[in-house]
ROLUMVO-617378 format. One record per residue: x, y, z negated of N, C-alpha, C in turn; residue in one letter. Coordinates in steps of 0.1 Angstrom, whole numbers. Example, Ala and Ser with C-alpha at 12.3 -4.5 7.8 and 13.67 -1.06 7.14 Angstrom:
BEGIN
[mardren [132,-57,-78],[123,-45,-78],[132,-33,-78],'A']
[mardren [128,-22,-71],[137,-11,-71],[129,0,-79],'S']
//
This chain:
BEGIN
[mardren [263,111,295],[263,122,286],[265,116,271],'X']
[mardren [275,123,264],[278,119,250],[266,122,241],'X']
[mardren [266,115,230],[255,117,220],[262,127,209],'X']
[mardren [253,137,205],[258,147,196],[256,140,182],'X']
[mardren [266,143,174],[265,140,160],[269,154,152],'X']
[mardren [260,158,144],[263,171,137],[268,168,122],'X']
[mardren [279,173,119],[284,173,105],[282,187,98],'X']
[mardren [278,186,86],[278,199,77],[282,197,64],'X']
[mardren [291,205,60],[297,204,47],[286,209,37],'X']
[mardren [286,203,25],[277,208,14],[283,204,0],'X']
[mardren [286,212,-8],[294,210,-20],[287,206,-31],'X']
[mardren [273,207,-32],[266,202,-43],[251,199,-38],'X']
[mardren [243,195,-49],[229,193,-46],[221,204,-51],'X']
[mardren [226,215,-53],[219,227,-56],[208,229,-45],'X']
[mardren [196,232,-49],[185,232,-39],[186,241,-27],'X']
[mardren [190,253,-32],[192,264,-20],[204,260,-12],'X']
[mardren [214,255,-18],[227,253,-9],[223,240,0],'X']
[mardren [216,230,-5],[212,218,4],[202,223,15],'X']
[mardren [193,233,11],[184,238,21],[190,244,33],'X']
[mardren [200,253,28],[208,260,39],[216,250,48],'X']
[mardren [222,240,41],[230,231,48],[222,222,58],'X']
[mardren [210,219,54],[201,210,63],[197,219,75],'X']
[mardren [194,231,72],[191,240,83],[203,242,93],'X']
[mardren [215,243,88],[226,245,96],[229,231,103],'X']
[mardren [228,220,96],[231,207,101],[222,205,115],'X']
[mardren [210,210,113],[201,206,126],[202,216,136],'X']
[mardren [208,227,134],[208,237,145],[215,232,158],'X']
[mardren [226,226,157],[233,221,169],[224,210,177],'X']
[mardren [214,205,170],[206,195,176],[192,201,181],'X']
[mardren [191,215,179],[179,222,183],[171,226,173],'X']
[mardren [174,224,160],[167,226,147],[156,216,146],'X']
[mardren [148,217,136],[137,207,132],[126,208,142],'X']
[mardren [125,219,149],[114,222,159],[116,214,171],'X']
[mardren [128,209,173],[131,200,186],[125,187,183],'X']
[mardren [121,183,170],[116,170,167],[102,170,161],'X']
[mardren [99,182,155],[85,181,148],[78,194,155],'X']
[mardren [65,191,159],[58,202,166],[45,205,157],'X']
[mardren [37,214,161],[26,220,154],[16,208,153],'X']
[mardren [11,206,140],[0,197,136],[6,182,136],'X']
[mardren [19,180,137],[23,166,137],[22,160,123],'X']
[mardren [21,147,122],[21,139,110],[34,133,110],'X']
[mardren [42,136,99],[56,131,98],[57,121,86],'X']
[mardren [65,110,90],[69,101,79],[84,101,77],'X']
[mardren [88,104,65],[101,103,61],[105,91,54],'X']
[mardren [116,84,57],[120,73,50],[134,74,44],'X']
[mardren [135,77,32],[148,78,25],[152,64,22],'X']
[mardren [163,63,14],[168,51,9],[164,50,-7],'X']
[mardren [155,42,-10],[152,40,-24],[154,26,-28],'X']
[mardren [167,22,-27],[173,9,-31],[169,4,-44],'X']
[mardren [171,13,-54],[169,9,-68],[163,19,-76],'X']
[mardren [158,15,-88],[151,24,-98],[161,30,-106],'X']
[mardren [169,39,-100],[180,46,-107],[180,60,-104],'X']
[mardren [187,68,-114],[187,82,-114],[195,86,-101],'X']
[mardren [192,100,-96],[199,104,-85],[215,104,-86],'X']
[mardren [219,107,-97],[234,109,-100],[241,95,-99],'X']
[mardren [233,84,-98],[240,71,-95],[244,70,-82],'X']
[mardren [239,77,-72],[243,76,-58],[238,64,-50],'X']
[mardren [228,57,-57],[222,45,-50],[211,48,-40],'X']
[mardren [206,61,-42],[194,65,-34],[197,79,-27],'X']
[mardren [188,81,-18],[189,95,-12],[185,105,-23],'X']
[mardren [193,116,-23],[191,126,-33],[178,134,-31],'X']
[mardren [170,136,-41],[157,144,-39],[159,157,-34],'X']
[mardren [170,164,-36],[172,177,-31],[172,176,-16],'X']
[mardren [178,166,-10],[178,164,5],[164,161,10],'X']
[mardren [156,153,2],[143,150,6],[134,162,6],'X']
[mardren [135,170,-4],[127,183,-6],[130,193,6],'X']
[mardren [143,194,8],[148,203,20],[142,199,34],'X']
[mardren [143,185,36],[138,180,49],[122,181,50],'X']
[mardren [115,179,40],[101,180,38],[96,195,42],'X']
[mardren [104,204,36],[101,219,38],[104,222,53],'X']
[mardren [115,217,59],[119,219,73],[108,215,82],'X']
[mardren [102,203,78],[90,197,86],[79,206,86],'X']
[mardren [75,211,74],[63,220,74],[66,233,81],'X']
[mardren [79,238,80],[82,250,87],[81,249,101],'X']
[mardren [84,237,107],[83,235,121],[68,232,125],'X']
[mardren [59,232,117],[45,232,120],[38,218,116],'X']
[mardren [45,210,109],[39,196,106],[25,199,96],'X']
[mardren [15,192,100],[3,191,92],[3,183,79],'X']
[mardren [10,172,80],[12,163,70],[26,157,69],'X']
[mardren [31,156,58],[45,149,56],[44,139,45],'X']
[mardren [46,126,49],[47,115,39],[61,111,37],'X']
[mardren [63,106,25],[77,101,21],[75,87,15],'X']
[mardren [83,78,19],[81,65,14],[93,56,17],'X']
[mardren [95,44,10],[105,34,13],[100,22,4],'X']
[mardren [106,10,8],[103,-1,1],[116,-8,-4],'X']
[mardren [119,-8,-17],[132,-15,-22],[131,-30,-20],'X']
[mardren [141,-37,-23],[142,-52,-22],[129,-58,-29],'X']
[mardren [127,-53,-40],[115,-58,-48],[111,-48,-58],'X']
[mardren [97,-48,-60],[92,-38,-70],[89,-46,-83],'X']
[mardren [97,-43,-94],[93,-49,-106],[88,-38,-115],'X']
[mardren [74,-39,-117],[67,-29,-124],[60,-20,-113],'X']
[mardren [57,-7,-117],[49,1,-107],[59,8,-98],'X']
[mardren [54,9,-86],[62,17,-75],[63,31,-81],'X']
[mardren [54,37,-88],[55,50,-92],[67,52,-101],'X']
[mardren [71,42,-109],[84,42,-117],[96,45,-109],'X']
[mardren [97,38,-97],[107,41,-88],[108,56,-83],'X']
[mardren [95,60,-79],[94,73,-74],[99,83,-85],'X']
[mardren [94,81,-97],[98,91,-107],[113,91,-111],'X']
[mardren [119,78,-112],[132,76,-117],[142,82,-106],'X']
[mardren [138,80,-94],[147,85,-84],[145,101,-80],'X']
[mardren [134,106,-86],[132,120,-83],[125,122,-69],'X']
[mardren [121,112,-63],[114,114,-51],[100,120,-52],'X']
[mardren [93,116,-62],[79,121,-63],[79,136,-66],'X']
[mardren [87,141,-75],[87,155,-78],[92,163,-66],'X']
[mardren [103,158,-60],[109,165,-47],[98,166,-37],'X']
[mardren [90,155,-34],[80,155,-24],[69,164,-27],'X']
[mardren [64,163,-39],[52,171,-44],[55,186,-43],'X']
[mardren [68,189,-47],[72,203,-48],[72,209,-34],'X']
[mardren [76,202,-25],[77,207,-10],[64,206,-3],'X']
[mardren [54,200,-10],[41,198,-4],[37,185,3],'X']
[mardren [46,177,2],[44,163,9],[36,154,0],'X']
[mardren [34,141,5],[28,131,-2],[36,117,-2],'X']
[mardren [34,110,-13],[42,98,-14],[34,86,-7],'X']
[mardren [40,77,-1],[34,65,6],[40,53,0],'X']
[mardren [32,44,-6],[35,31,-11],[36,21,0],'X']
[mardren [48,18,6],[49,8,17],[42,-5,14],'X']
[mardren [42,-9,1],[37,-23,-2],[21,-23,0],'X']
[mardren [15,-12,-1],[1,-10,0],[-4,-6,14],'X']
[mardren [6,-2,22],[1,3,36],[-2,-9,44],'X']
[mardren [-11,-6,55],[-13,-17,64],[0,-21,72],'X']
[mardren [0,-34,77],[12,-39,83],[10,-40,99],'X']
[mardren [20,-39,106],[21,-41,120],[33,-50,123],'X']
[mardren [30,-59,134],[41,-68,137],[49,-61,148],'X']
[mardren [63,-65,148],[71,-61,159],[78,-73,163],'X']
[mardren [80,-75,177],[85,-87,183],[98,-83,190],'X']
[mardren [110,-91,188],[121,-89,195],[130,-102,194],'X']
[mardren [141,-103,201],[150,-114,202],[162,-112,194],'X']
[mardren [167,-122,186],[179,-121,180],[187,-134,186],'X']
[mardren [198,-130,193],[206,-141,200],[196,-151,207],'X']
[mardren [187,-146,214],[178,-153,223],[166,-159,217],'X']
[mardren [166,-158,203],[154,-165,196],[144,-154,194],'X']
[mardren [131,-157,197],[120,-148,194],[117,-146,179],'X']
[mardren [116,-134,175],[114,-130,161],[103,-121,159],'X']
[mardren [94,-123,149],[82,-114,146],[84,-109,131],'X']
[mardren [85,-97,130],[87,-91,117],[75,-82,114],'X']
[mardren [71,-81,101],[60,-72,98],[66,-60,91],'X']
[mardren [61,-49,96],[66,-35,90],[54,-27,87],'X']
[mardren [56,-16,81],[45,-8,77],[38,-1,90],'X']
[mardren [25,-1,90],[18,4,102],[20,20,103],'X']
[mardren [23,27,92],[25,41,93],[36,45,102],'X']
[mardren [46,36,104],[57,39,113],[53,41,127],'X']
[mardren [42,35,130],[37,37,145],[25,47,145],'X']
[mardren [18,49,134],[8,59,134],[13,74,132],'X']
[mardren [24,75,127],[29,89,124],[34,95,139],'X']
[mardren [33,108,140],[38,114,151],[53,114,153],'X']
[mardren [59,116,141],[74,117,140],[78,109,128],'X']
[mardren [89,102,130],[95,94,119],[110,98,118],'X']
[mardren [113,101,105],[127,106,102],[133,97,90],'X']
[mardren [145,94,94],[153,84,85],[162,93,77],'X']
[mardren [162,91,64],[172,99,55],[181,87,47],'X']
[mardren [190,83,54],[200,72,49],[209,78,38],'X']
[mardren [215,69,30],[225,73,21],[239,67,24],'X']
[mardren [249,74,24],[263,70,27],[268,59,16],'X']
[mardren [268,47,19],[271,37,9],[279,25,16],'X']
[mardren [286,18,8],[293,6,12],[283,-6,10],'X']
[mardren [286,-17,15],[277,-29,13],[286,-42,12],'X']
[mardren [285,-50,3],[293,-62,2],[291,-73,13],'X']
[mardren [279,-71,20],[277,-80,32],[281,-74,45],'X']
[mardren [275,-62,47],[277,-56,60],[287,-45,60],'X']
[mardren [295,-44,50],[305,-33,48],[300,-20,45],'X']
[mardren [292,-14,55],[286,-1,52],[270,-4,53],'X']
[mardren [264,5,47],[249,6,49],[246,21,51],'X']
[mardren [241,23,63],[240,36,69],[226,39,76],'X']
[mardren [227,45,86],[215,49,94],[208,37,101],'X']
[mardren [215,28,107],[211,16,113],[203,7,102],'X']
[mardren [211,5,92],[204,-5,82],[194,1,75],'X']
[mardren [192,14,75],[181,20,67],[167,16,73],'X']
[mardren [167,12,86],[155,7,91],[149,-5,84],'X']
[mardren [159,-13,78],[155,-26,71],[143,-24,61],'X']
[mardren [143,-11,55],[135,-8,45],[120,-6,50],'X']
[mardren [118,-6,63],[104,-6,68],[96,-18,66],'X']
[mardren [104,-30,63],[99,-42,59],[96,-41,44],'X']
[mardren [84,-44,40],[80,-42,26],[86,-54,17],'X']
[mardren [90,-49,5],[93,-57,-6],[101,-71,-4],'X']
[mardren [95,-81,-10],[102,-94,-11],[104,-100,3],'X']
[mardren [97,-96,14],[99,-101,27],[113,-98,32],'X']
[mardren [119,-88,27],[134,-85,30],[143,-97,27],'X']
[mardren [141,-102,15],[150,-113,11],[148,-126,19],'X']
[mardren [135,-128,24],[133,-140,32],[141,-138,45],'X']
[mardren [143,-126,51],[150,-125,63],[165,-127,60],'X']
[mardren [170,-124,48],[184,-128,45],[186,-143,45],'X']
[mardren [175,-150,41],[176,-165,41],[176,-171,54],'X']
[mardren [168,-164,63],[168,-168,77],[181,-166,85],'X']
[mardren [186,-154,82],[199,-151,89],[209,-149,79],'X']
[mardren [217,-161,76],[225,-161,65],[240,-155,68],'X']
[mardren [243,-156,80],[257,-151,84],[255,-136,87],'X']
[mardren [266,-130,84],[267,-115,85],[263,-110,101],'X']
[mardren [270,-117,110],[267,-115,124],[252,-115,128],'X']
[mardren [247,-126,122],[231,-129,126],[223,-118,120],'X']
[mardren [226,-116,106],[218,-106,99],[219,-91,105],'X']
[mardren [232,-89,109],[235,-75,116],[227,-74,129],'X']
[mardren [226,-85,136],[218,-85,148],[203,-83,146],'X']
[mardren [198,-90,135],[185,-88,132],[181,-75,128],'X']
[mardren [190,-68,119],[187,-53,115],[187,-44,127],'X']
[mardren [197,-47,136],[199,-38,148],[186,-39,157],'X']
[mardren [182,-51,160],[170,-53,169],[159,-47,163],'X']
[mardren [157,-49,149],[145,-42,143],[145,-28,144],'X']
[mardren [157,-22,142],[159,-7,144],[156,-2,158],'X']
[mardren [160,-10,167],[156,-8,182],[142,-6,186],'X']
[mardren [134,-15,177],[121,-17,179],[111,-6,172],'X']
[mardren [117,3,165],[110,13,157],[113,27,162],'X']
[mardren [102,35,163],[102,48,170],[107,59,160],'X']
[mardren [120,59,155],[126,69,146],[132,79,155],'X']
[mardren [127,92,153],[134,103,162],[146,109,157],'X']
[mardren [147,110,144],[158,117,137],[164,111,126],'X']
[mardren [178,110,125],[184,103,115],[194,113,108],'X']
[mardren [191,114,95],[200,122,86],[206,114,76],'X']
[mardren [219,116,73],[226,108,62],[231,118,51],'X']
[mardren [227,113,39],[231,121,27],[244,114,22],'X']
[mardren [255,122,23],[268,118,20],[275,128,10],'X']
[mardren [266,137,4],[272,147,-5],[279,141,-17],'X']
[mardren [271,131,-23],[276,121,-33],[273,108,-27],'X']
[mardren [284,101,-23],[282,88,-16],[286,76,-26],'X']
[mardren [286,63,-21],[290,53,-29],[300,44,-21],'X']
[mardren [312,41,-28],[320,31,-22],[323,19,-31],'X']
[mardren [334,11,-27],[337,-1,-35],[325,-10,-33],'X']
[mardren [320,-15,-46],[310,-26,-44],[296,-21,-43],'X']
[mardren [293,-14,-32],[280,-10,-30],[270,-21,-25],'X']
[mardren [257,-19,-23],[251,-6,-22],[244,-1,-35],'X']
[mardren [246,-8,-46],[239,-5,-58],[249,-3,-71],'X']
[mardren [260,-10,-70],[269,-11,-82],[282,-5,-79],'X']
[mardren [284,3,-69],[297,9,-65],[301,21,-72],'X']
[mardren [311,29,-68],[316,40,-74],[310,53,-68],'X']
[mardren [305,62,-75],[300,75,-70],[313,82,-64],'X']
[mardren [312,86,-52],[323,93,-44],[318,106,-39],'X']
[mardren [323,117,-42],[319,130,-38],[325,133,-24],'X']
[mardren [317,132,-14],[322,133,0],[317,147,6],'X']
[mardren [308,154,-1],[304,167,4],[300,168,19],'X']
[mardren [293,158,23],[289,158,38],[275,155,41],'X']
[mardren [269,161,50],[256,156,57],[258,153,72],'X']
[mardren [252,144,77],[254,139,90],[240,138,97],'X']
[mardren [239,141,110],[226,141,116],[229,137,131],'X']
[mardren [219,130,137],[218,127,151],[204,120,156],'X']
[mardren [202,121,169],[190,115,174],[193,100,173],'X']
[mardren [205,95,173],[208,82,174],[214,76,160],'X']
[mardren [209,65,155],[213,59,142],[228,54,144],'X']
[mardren [231,48,155],[244,43,157],[254,55,158],'X']
[mardren [250,66,162],[259,77,164],[261,83,148],'X']
[mardren [251,82,140],[253,86,127],[263,77,120],'X']
[mardren [262,65,122],[271,56,116],[285,56,122],'X']
[mardren [285,60,134],[299,64,142],[305,75,134],'X']
[mardren [298,85,130],[303,97,123],[307,93,108],'X']
[mardren [300,84,102],[303,78,89],[318,72,91],'X']
[mardren [318,63,101],[331,56,102],[343,66,105],'X']
[mardren [340,77,114],[350,86,117],[356,93,105],'X']
[mardren [348,97,96],[353,106,85],[359,97,74],'X']
[mardren [356,84,72],[362,77,62],[373,68,67],'X']
[mardren [377,70,80],[388,62,86],[386,47,87],'X']
[mardren [373,44,91],[369,29,94],[368,27,109],'X']
[mardren [373,16,114],[372,13,128],[358,8,130],'X']
[mardren [349,14,139],[335,9,142],[334,-6,144],'X']
[mardren [344,-12,152],[345,-25,155],[346,-35,144],'X']
[mardren [350,-29,132],[352,-38,121],[339,-38,113],'X']
[mardren [329,-30,116],[315,-31,110],[306,-40,118],'X']
[mardren [302,-51,111],[293,-60,119],[282,-54,127],'X']
[mardren [275,-44,122],[264,-39,129],[268,-31,140],'X']
[mardren [279,-23,139],[285,-15,149],[290,-24,160],'X']
[mardren [296,-34,157],[302,-45,166],[290,-50,175],'X']
[mardren [279,-53,169],[267,-58,176],[261,-48,185],'X']
[mardren [260,-36,180],[255,-25,188],[262,-23,201],'X']
[mardren [275,-23,199],[283,-22,211],[281,-33,221],'X']
[mardren [280,-46,216],[279,-57,225],[266,-56,233],'X']
[mardren [256,-49,228],[243,-49,236],[242,-36,242],'X']
[mardren [252,-27,241],[252,-14,247],[241,-4,242],'X']
[mardren [238,-6,228],[229,4,222],[236,15,214],'X']
[mardren [235,28,218],[243,38,212],[257,39,217],'X']
[mardren [263,50,212],[278,51,215],[286,40,213],'X']
[mardren [296,36,222],[304,24,220],[317,28,213],'X']
[mardren [321,41,213],[333,45,206],[333,59,202],'X']
[mardren [342,64,195],[343,78,191],[344,87,204],'X']
[mardren [348,82,215],[349,89,228],[336,92,234],'X']
[mardren [326,85,230],[313,86,235],[304,96,226],'X']
[mardren [310,103,217],[302,111,207],[308,125,208],'X']
[mardren [299,136,208],[303,149,207],[301,153,193],'X']
[mardren [311,156,184],[310,159,171],[308,175,170],'X']
[mardren [298,179,165],[294,193,165],[291,198,150],'X']
[mardren [290,210,148],[288,216,134],[302,218,128],'X']
[mardren [302,214,115],[316,215,109],[327,207,115],'X']
[mardren [338,211,116],[349,205,124],[352,192,117],'X']
[mardren [355,182,125],[358,169,120],[370,169,109],'X']
[mardren [379,176,112],[392,177,104],[388,182,90],'X']
[mardren [377,190,90],[374,196,76],[364,186,68],'X']
[mardren [360,174,75],[351,165,69],[357,152,65],'X']
[mardren [370,151,67],[377,138,65],[377,135,51],'X']
[mardren [373,122,47],[372,118,33],[384,109,30],'X']
[mardren [391,113,20],[403,103,15],[399,95,4],'X']
[mardren [404,83,5],[403,74,-7],[389,67,-8],'X']
[mardren [382,66,4],[369,60,5],[371,45,7],'X']
[mardren [368,36,-2],[372,22,-1],[360,13,3],'X']
[mardren [362,7,14],[351,-1,19],[354,-16,17],'X']
[mardren [344,-24,13],[347,-39,10],[353,-45,23],'X']
[mardren [361,-53,22],[366,-61,34],[355,-71,39],'X']
[mardren [355,-74,52],[346,-83,59],[351,-97,56],'X']
[mardren [345,-104,48],[350,-118,44],[352,-127,57],'X']
[mardren [364,-132,58],[367,-140,71],[359,-152,71],'X']
[mardren [351,-156,60],[344,-169,60],[334,-168,71],'X']
[mardren [328,-157,74],[318,-156,84],[322,-158,97],'X']
[mardren [336,-159,99],[341,-160,112],[345,-174,115],'X']
[mardren [343,-183,104],[347,-197,105],[336,-205,110],'X']
[mardren [338,-215,121],[328,-223,127],[320,-232,116],'X']
[mardren [307,-234,118],[300,-241,108],[307,-254,103],'X']
[mardren [311,-263,114],[315,-275,109],[328,-275,101],'X']
[mardren [336,-265,104],[349,-262,95],[344,-258,81],'X']
[mardren [336,-249,80],[331,-242,70],[325,-253,59],'X']
[mardren [318,-262,65],[314,-274,56],[324,-281,49],'X']
[mardren [335,-282,55],[347,-290,50],[355,-282,39],'X']
[mardren [354,-269,41],[362,-260,31],[353,-251,22],'X']
[mardren [341,-253,23],[332,-244,15],[334,-242,0],'X']
[mardren [340,-254,-5],[342,-253,-20],[355,-245,-22],'X']
[mardren [363,-243,-13],[376,-236,-15],[374,-222,-12],'X']
[mardren [366,-219,-1],[366,-206,5],[352,-200,3],'X']
[mardren [350,-191,-5],[336,-185,-7],[337,-170,-13],'X']
[mardren [327,-163,-11],[325,-150,-19],[311,-151,-23],'X']
[mardren [308,-146,-36],[294,-146,-40],[293,-137,-52],'X']
[mardren [282,-138,-59],[279,-129,-71],[284,-136,-83],'X']
[mardren [289,-128,-92],[294,-132,-104],[289,-124,-115],'X']
[mardren [287,-129,-127],[281,-122,-138],[293,-115,-146],'X']
[mardren [291,-102,-149],[301,-95,-158],[298,-99,-172],'X']
[mardren [308,-100,-181],[307,-106,-194],[299,-96,-202],'X']
[mardren [290,-102,-210],[282,-96,-220],[273,-83,-215],'X']
[mardren [268,-84,-203],[260,-73,-198],[247,-78,-195],'X']
[mardren [245,-90,-191],[231,-94,-186],[220,-93,-197],'X']
[mardren [209,-88,-194],[198,-87,-204],[187,-97,-200],'X']
[mardren [190,-106,-191],[181,-118,-189],[167,-113,-185],'X']
[mardren [166,-102,-176],[153,-98,-172],[147,-108,-160],'X']
[mardren [155,-114,-153],[151,-124,-143],[149,-118,-130],'X']
[mardren [152,-106,-127],[150,-99,-115],[158,-105,-104],'X']
[mardren [170,-109,-108],[180,-116,-98],[174,-129,-93],'X']
[mardren [168,-137,-104],[162,-150,-100],[150,-148,-90],'X']
[mardren [142,-138,-94],[130,-137,-86],[133,-132,-72],'X']
[mardren [143,-125,-69],[146,-119,-56],[154,-129,-47],'X']
[mardren [161,-139,-54],[170,-147,-46],[163,-156,-35],'X']
[mardren [165,-153,-23],[159,-161,-12],[163,-174,-11],'X']
[mardren [174,-178,-17],[180,-193,-16],[177,-200,-29],'X']
[mardren [170,-195,-38],[166,-201,-51],[179,-207,-58],'X']
[mardren [190,-199,-57],[202,-202,-62],[206,-197,-76],'X']
[mardren [196,-190,-84],[198,-184,-95],[189,-190,-107],'X']
[mardren [194,-193,-118],[186,-197,-130],[190,-187,-141],'X']
[mardren [182,-184,-150],[186,-176,-163],[187,-185,-175],'X']
[mardren [200,-187,-180],[201,-194,-190],[203,-185,-203],'X']
[mardren [209,-192,-213],[210,-186,-227],[221,-175,-226],'X']
[mardren [230,-176,-217],[241,-166,-215],[238,-157,-203],'X']
[mardren [227,-157,-198],[223,-149,-187],[222,-156,-173],'X']
[mardren [224,-149,-162],[222,-155,-150],[232,-165,-146],'X']
[mardren [228,-175,-140],[237,-187,-135],[235,-188,-121],'X']
[mardren [247,-189,-113],[246,-190,-99],[251,-203,-95],'X']
[mardren [242,-209,-85],[245,-222,-80],[252,-219,-66],'X']
[mardren [266,-222,-67],[274,-219,-54],[269,-228,-43],'X']
[mardren [264,-240,-44],[260,-248,-33],[248,-243,-26],'X']
[mardren [240,-235,-32],[228,-229,-26],[231,-215,-21],'X']
[mardren [239,-207,-29],[240,-192,-26],[245,-190,-12],'X']
[mardren [238,-180,-5],[241,-176,8],[248,-163,9],'X']
[mardren [252,-157,-3],[261,-145,-4],[253,-133,2],'X']
[mardren [241,-131,1],[233,-119,7],[234,-109,-4],'X']
[mardren [238,-111,-16],[240,-101,-27],[226,-93,-30],'X']
[mardren [215,-99,-26],[203,-92,-31],[202,-91,-46],'X']
[mardren [208,-100,-54],[207,-100,-68],[215,-88,-73],'X']
[mardren [226,-84,-66],[234,-72,-70],[225,-60,-68],'X']
[mardren [218,-60,-58],[209,-48,-55],[199,-45,-65],'X']
[mardren [192,-55,-70],[181,-54,-79],[185,-54,-94],'X']
[mardren [197,-57,-97],[201,-57,-111],[200,-43,-117],'X']
[mardren [192,-41,-127],[190,-28,-132],[202,-22,-140],'X']
[mardren [212,-30,-145],[222,-26,-154],[236,-29,-147],'X']
[mardren [236,-32,-134],[249,-35,-128],[256,-46,-134],'X']
[mardren [250,-56,-138],[257,-67,-144],[263,-79,-135],'X']
[mardren [261,-76,-123],[267,-86,-112],[276,-79,-103],'X']
[mardren [288,-86,-101],[298,-81,-92],[301,-91,-81],'X']
[mardren [308,-88,-71],[312,-97,-60],[325,-104,-65],'X']
[mardren [325,-118,-63],[337,-125,-67],[342,-134,-55],'X']
[mardren [355,-136,-54],[361,-144,-43],[367,-156,-49],'X']
[mardren [366,-168,-43],[373,-179,-47],[389,-176,-46],'X']
[mardren [396,-183,-54],[411,-180,-55],[417,-180,-41],'X']
[mardren [414,-190,-32],[419,-190,-20],[414,-179,-10],'X']
[mardren [402,-175,-11],[396,-164,-5],[404,-151,-8],'X']
[mardren [406,-150,-21],[412,-138,-28],[425,-137,-22],'X']
[mardren [434,-148,-20],[447,-147,-12],[446,-142,1],'X']
[mardren [435,-148,9],[433,-144,22],[431,-130,24],'X']
[mardren [422,-124,15],[418,-110,16],[430,-101,13],'X']
[mardren [439,-105,3],[450,-98,0],[461,-98,11],'X']
[mardren [462,-109,18],[471,-109,29],[468,-101,41],'X']
[mardren [454,-102,42],[448,-93,54],[450,-78,50],'X']
[mardren [448,-74,38],[451,-60,33],[465,-57,36],'X']
[mardren [474,-64,32],[488,-62,35],[491,-60,50],'X']
[mardren [485,-68,58],[487,-68,73],[481,-53,77],'X']
[mardren [469,-50,72],[464,-38,77],[472,-26,73],'X']
[mardren [478,-26,60],[486,-15,56],[499,-14,65],'X']
[mardren [505,-26,68],[517,-26,76],[513,-21,89],'X']
[mardren [502,-24,95],[498,-20,109],[496,-5,109],'X']
[mardren [490,2,98],[489,15,97],[502,21,96],'X']
[mardren [511,16,89],[523,22,88],[532,24,101],'X']
[mardren [531,13,109],[538,13,122],[532,23,131],'X']
[mardren [519,25,130],[513,35,138],[517,50,135],'X']
[mardren [521,51,122],[523,65,117],[538,68,119],'X']
[mardren [546,56,123],[561,59,125],[564,67,137],'X']
//
């Protein structure tokens, strides 16, 4: 049986329009009452990557949060908690809640905010390429009767896209996330870790906010792209499959999706999905630019050591923007950053290209840079892809 993925067009973040759209989005899946029962305690996990305003499209929009909280109460929930843990908290967690609009939206709808950093922790055990792994997540994810994920449609310089599957990474509190980047430095390893973590957590419903999305150099410093879409499914893999479908991305070109297919978790292709709600052809997004998957991650280790100085991608400081706050240095799992008189300085010999520094930079002073040889490789691959698409259209 195919997995259902619901699409719903939504033209703005007007509260009433979003509320109506969320209701319509969930109808093909049985409405919210198919997931939330009377007296249930619900945990909603949006994407709170950065301490930024909603219009920056780095976080789930508060109008979507408010609408989903209301739907939960309408279905009979007794309590609804909303929370997430960004890569690192600098200052008060409440500052994040207020800046993103999460606190007001949750309070308005009758819910409560949950600080993941202060919540009790629980261990989850799973294997990544045969190795036993134990990760600590918030205990509330197991204590709640229903857990709902509210991801944001964004690109990612490491994993290409960050969607419903990767949203589970936020159940690991604060700085611990950076340590996992250090442990799994290659994108295929990190993708496997995130996927196995997601498989270990009891999330029942996955909704993606793509009304205003982010492309180019996401997930924190990209371009705001108005896609006017909401996506929902019981499967996070299926939601990400819907993401790929409407932006014209091959699922097998996304490391997380490729790994999901290899272990048989979720739909393996578009043919395994029933797209319901708004017609697919009415949801297609034009001009959504996804970062290329750096071929450096496909090179064997012994070869990589020989050519590392010539082929690399990593963070680079934009001229005259750094305010020397030190957040990038504090979050770096590889200890590859120092803050000098001219701002952040990156040690290429230590950098693991996880781009955590980009995620926490409050003024978007860091961008992705490729070595000259890598830039040529990427350009040649883009030309090949364009020629390949042209042949198909002939």
